[in-house]
C-alpha positions in Angstrom: 14.1 -13.6 -6.7 12.7 -11.3 -4.6 13.9 -8.4 -3.0 12.4 -5.1 -1.2 12.5 -2.0 -3.0 14.7 -0.7 -0.5 16.8 -3.2 -1.9 16.9 -2.4 -5.3 19.2 0.9 -5.9 22.5 -2.2 -4.9 21.0 -4.9 -7.1 20.7 -2.2 -10.1 24.6 -1.1 -9.1 25.6 -4.8 -9.4 24.5 -5.6 -12.3 20.9 -5.3 -15.1 19.2 -8.2 -15.0 17.2 -9.4 -17.8 14.1 -9.4 -16.2 12.5 -7.0 -13.4 8.8 -7.9 -11.9 7.4 -4.4 -9.5 4.4 -4.9 -8.0 2.9 -3.0 -5.1 -0.3 -0.2 -4.9 2.0 2.4 -3.4 1.9 4.9 -7.0 4.8 7.1 -6.0 6.9 4.8 -5.1 6.5 1.8 -7.8 6.7 4.7 -10.3 10.0 5.5 -8.8 11.5 1.4 -8.7 9.9 1.6 -12.6 12.3 5.0 -13.1 15.1 3.4 -11.5 15.2 0.6 -13.6 14.4 2.5 -16.8 17.3 4.7 -15.9 19.6 1.6 -15.5 18.4 0.0 -18.4 18.9 3.3 -20.6 22.7 3.8 -19.4 23.4 0.1 -20.3 22.5 1.1 -23.9 18.7 -0.2 -24.3 17.2 3.0 -25.6 14.4 1.8 -27.6 11.5 1.2 -25.5 8.0 -0.8 -26.2 5.0 -0.4 -24.0 2.2 -3.3 -23.9 -1.0 -2.5 -21.5 -2.8 -5.3 -20.0 -6.6 -4.3 -20.8 -8.9 -7.4 -20.2 -9.6 -10.5 -22.1 -9.0 -9.4 -25.7 -5.3 -8.8 -24.8 -2.6 -9.6 -27.6 -0.6 -11.7 -25.5 1.2 -13.4 -28.5 2.5 -9.9 -29.7 3.6 -9.5 -26.6 6.1 -12.8 -26.6 6.9 -12.0 -30.3 8.2 -8.8 -29.1 10.3 -10.3 -26.3 11.8 -13.0 -28.7 12.1 -10.3 -32.0 15.2 -8.1 -32.9 14.6 -4.8 -32.6 14.6 -3.0 -35.3 15.7 0.4 -34.6 18.4 -0.1 -31.9 21.3 -2.6 -30.9 19.3 -3.1 -27.3 15.5 -2.2 -26.1 13.4 -2.2 -23.4 9.9 -3.7 -23.1 7.4 -2.9 -20.8 4.3 -5.1 -19.7 1.7 -3.1 -17.6 -0.8 -5.2 -16.0 -3.1 -3.2 -13.9 -5.3 -5.6 -12.9 -3.0 -8.1 -11.7 -4.9 -10.9 -13.3 -3.6 -11.9 -16.5 -6.2 -14.9 -16.6 -5.0 -18.3 -18.2 -3.6 -17.1 -21.7 -1.6 -14.5 -20.2 -0.4 -16.8 -17.2 1.1 -19.1 -20.1 2.5 -15.8 -21.9 4.1 -14.7 -19.1 6.4 -18.0 -18.2 7.2 -17.5 -21.8 7.9 -14.1 -21.7 9.8 -15.0 -18.4 12.2 -18.2 -20.3 12.6 -16.2 -23.3 13.9 -12.9 -21.2 16.4 -15.0 -19.0 18.5 -15.5 -21.9 18.0 -12.5 -23.7 20.8 -10.2 -24.7 19.1 -7.5 -26.7 16.4 -7.0 -24.3 15.2 -6.2 -20.3 11.2 -7.0 -19.6 9.9 -4.7 -17.1 6.4 -6.2 -15.8 4.6 -3.9 -13.4 1.9 -4.8 -10.7 -0.3 -4.0 -8.2 -0.3 -5.5 -5.2 -1.0 -9.4 -5.3 -3.5 -11.7 -3.2 -1.9 -14.7 -1.8 -3.2 -16.8 -5.0 -0.9 -14.8 -7.8 1.8 -15.3 -5.2 1.6 -19.1 -5.3 1.2 -18.8 -9.3 3.1 -20.5 -11.9 3.6 -17.2 -14.0 4.8 -15.1 -10.7 7.5 -17.7 -9.9 8.8 -17.5 -13.2 9.5 -14.2 -13.2 11.0 -14.9 -9.5 13.2 -17.6 -11.1 13.8 -16.0 -14.0 14.9 -12.4 -13.1 14.2 -10.0 -9.9 11.2 -9.1 -8.7 10.7 -6.2 -6.6 8.5 -6.1 -4.0 7.1 -2.5 -3.1 5.6 -2.1 0.4 2.8 0.6 1.6 4.4 3.1 4.2 2.3 2.0 7.2 1.0 5.5 9.4 3.5 5.0 12.0 6.5 4.7 8.9 5.2 7.8 7.6 7.5 10.3 9.7 10.2 8.5 9.3 9.5 7.9 5.8 9.5 12.0 5.4 12.4 12.5 7.1 15.1 9.7 5.4 13.3 11.9 2.4 14.3 14.9 3.6 17.6 13.6 4.1 18.2 13.0 0.7 18.0 16.5 -0.2 20.2 18.3 2.7 17.4 18.9 4.7 16.4 17.7 8.4 14.2 18.5 11.5 15.8 19.8 15.0 16.7 16.4 17.2 14.4 15.2 19.8 10.9 16.1 20.3 10.5 19.4 18.3 12.3 17.7 15.4 9.3 14.8 15.8 6.5 17.0 16.4 7.6 18.5 12.7 7.1 15.4 11.1 4.1 14.3 12.7 2.5 17.5 11.8 3.9 16.6 8.1 2.3 13.3 8.7 -1.0 14.3 9.4 -1.1 17.0 6.7 -0.3 14.7 3.7 -2.2 11.3 5.7 -3.1 8.5 2.9 -1.6 10.5 0.0 2.1 10.1 -0.2 2.4 11.6 -3.9 1.4 14.3 -2.1 3.9 14.1 0.5 6.5 13.6 -1.7 5.5 17.2 -3.4 5.7 18.9 -0.2 8.9 17.5 0.6 10.3 18.6 -3.0 8.6 21.7 -1.9 10.9 22.7 1.0 13.3 21.6 -0.7 12.9 24.3 -3.2 11.9 27.3 -0.5 14.4 26.3 2.1 18.6 26.1 1.7 20.3 22.5 2.7 20.1 22.0 6.7 17.7 22.2 9.7 13.9 23.1 8.8 12.3 24.5 11.9 8.4 23.7 13.1 7.3 27.4 11.8 8.9 26.9 8.0 7.3 23.5 7.7 3.8 24.9 8.9 3.5 27.8 6.5 5.2 25.8 3.6 2.9 22.4 4.0 -0.5 22.5 2.7 -3.3 20.3 4.1 -3.6 17.7 1.5 -4.5 15.1 3.7 -6.7 12.3 1.1 -8.9 10.2 3.8 -9.6 6.4 2.3 -12.7 4.8 4.4 -10.4 1.3 4.2 -7.5 3.0 6.8 -10.0 3.9 9.2 -9.9 -0.2 10.7 -5.9 0.1 11.0 -6.5 3.4 13.1 -8.9 1.6 15.3 -7.1 -1.4 15.9 -4.0 1.1 16.7 -6.3 2.4 19.0 -5.2 5.5 17.8 -8.5 8.0 18.7 -7.0 11.2 17.6 -6.4 9.8 14.6 -9.6 8.5 13.7 -11.6 11.4 14.9 -9.3 13.2 12.4 -10.0 10.4 9.6 -13.6 10.8 10.3 -13.6 14.5 10.1 -12.1 14.3 6.7 -14.0 11.5 5.2 -17.2 14.0 6.0 -15.9 16.9 5.0 -14.2 15.5 1.8 -18.2 14.3 1.0 -17.7 10.4 1.2 -20.7 8.8 1.9 -21.2 7.0 5.4 -22.2 3.6 3.9 -18.2 2.2 2.9 -16.9 4.1 6.0 -19.2 1.9 8.1 -18.6 -1.2 5.5 -14.7 -1.4 6.4 -15.3 -0.8 9.7 -18.0 -3.6 10.2 -16.1 -5.7 7.9 -13.4 -5.6 10.0 -15.3 -5.9 13.1 -16.9 -9.3 11.6 -13.1 -10.6 10.9 -12.1 -10.0 14.5 -14.7 -11.9 15.7 -14.4 -15.3 13.2 -10.9 -14.9 14.3 -11.8 -15.0 18.2 -14.2 -17.7 17.7 -11.8 -20.1 16.2 -8.9 -19.3 18.7 -11.6 -20.6 21.2 -12.1 -23.3 19.8 -8.6 -24.5 19.6 -7.5 -23.2 16.5 -3.7 -21.7 16.5 -3.3 -18.2 15.5 -1.0 -18.1 12.4 -3.9 -20.7 11.1 -6.7 -18.9 12.1 -5.3 -15.4 10.1 -4.2 -17.4 7.2 -7.9 -18.8 6.7 -9.5 -15.6 7.0 -7.0 -13.8 4.4 -5.3 -11.6 7.1 -1.7 -10.8 6.4 1.0 -7.8 6.2 0.5 -5.1 8.3 -2.9 -5.9 9.4 -1.6 -9.4 10.5 0.7 -7.9 12.9 -2.0 -5.8 14.5 -4.6 -8.8 14.9 -1.4 -11.0 16.3 -1.4 -7.6 19.0 -4.9 -7.3 19.7 -6.5 -10.8 19.0 -5.2 -12.9 21.9 -6.0 -10.5 24.6 -9.9 -9.9 23.4 -12.6 -11.6 24.9 -15.2 -12.9 22.3 -18.0 -11.6 24.7 -16.2 -8.1 23.5 -16.0 -8.7 19.5 -19.6 -10.1 19.9 -20.8 -6.6 22.1 -18.8 -4.3 19.2 -20.5 -6.6 16.0 -24.0 -5.7 17.7 -23.1 -2.4 17.9 -22.2 -2.0 14.4 -25.4 -3.8 13.0 -26.9 -1.3 14.8 -25.1 1.7 13.2 -26.0 -0.1 10.1 -29.7 0.7 10.4 -28.9 4.4 11.9 -26.7 5.0 8.3 -29.8 3.6 6.3 -32.2 5.9 7.9 -33.4 3.9 11.2 -33.9 5.7 14.7 -32.6 3.7 17.4 -33.3 4.9 21.3 -29.8 5.8 23.4 -28.1 6.2 19.4 -27.3 9.7 17.4 -29.1 9.7 14.7 -26.7 11.5 12.6 -24.6 8.5 10.8 -21.5 10.2 11.3 -22.1 10.8 14.8 -22.7 7.0 15.5 -20.1 5.9 13.0 -18.0 8.0 15.3 -19.1 6.8 18.6 -18.6 3.0 17.6 -15.4 4.1 16.0 -14.2 5.7 19.3 -15.6 2.9 21.2 -13.4 0.4 19.9 -10.1 2.3 19.5 -10.6 2.8 23.4 -10.5 -0.7 23.7 -7.9 -2.0 21.1 -5.7 1.2 22.8 -6.5 -0.4 26.8 -4.6 -3.3 25.4 -1.4 -1.8 24.3 
């Protein structure tokens, strides 16, 4: 079966499964889920731990499968941990994972833990992933979206006995923290823990948080389109300034935004051709939180507008590569800002 990461504590309390798979890209949350499984295994007497890391085509899958079926030499029970950083086990690995899952399901002295990154649709439909779900518990670790971050911070503060003020003042404090740690969930966790060390349980004021929390934001060019589609102009501006200050080249920033605009335009064209929205999004590989954004803005956009944005993106591509275009800023970052804010304003007007 498959569960969300928030359901894992309750599942571990009910019973320790012989096989777990954990997948997702949020390093902190994947680590916490894996730590919870390891702790439950230790508490149940699985004291020996063997770790296998899949490094590529030369991985010895036979040794991994053999370890899953072998008796422990040093303890009555043990934990076997399989790490697949690429999320692509290959043909041999896929077969080995199916055998490993089948063996784990009937084992009484072994718990198997498979760690994976976020998986694409092909992997989620694969036979090896289906085997993990059939014979064990698969834990899906979702990304914490920017809109969810203040609530996530509030929930983490409550876990350590702290909270912000009620109403607008408290929301201001949470938004401030979210702005400071945007794109860096590990840093958010560290800042929350620091607040627990600096201040006693109870209510935190804005000044206490402002004094304690560092600006540890790490901006990802590939998260910029999220802010643009959300129409969050202040966030778009902050992200562009942050990327420039961190020394990121304008080329990947432009590529991420232009690729989003190309996808948006292709989707609009297919809608105009009469295809239903769910089919269009599936064909264009738009899913998850991104799918929700498209469902909100795409039906209300005109193809003439998406085409205009795409033409402007082509103009900015030339500026980023050193061309001078009349009527546009010569500085690549200024041109990127004009494009991003133009699209963000258009998407924001649809809310």
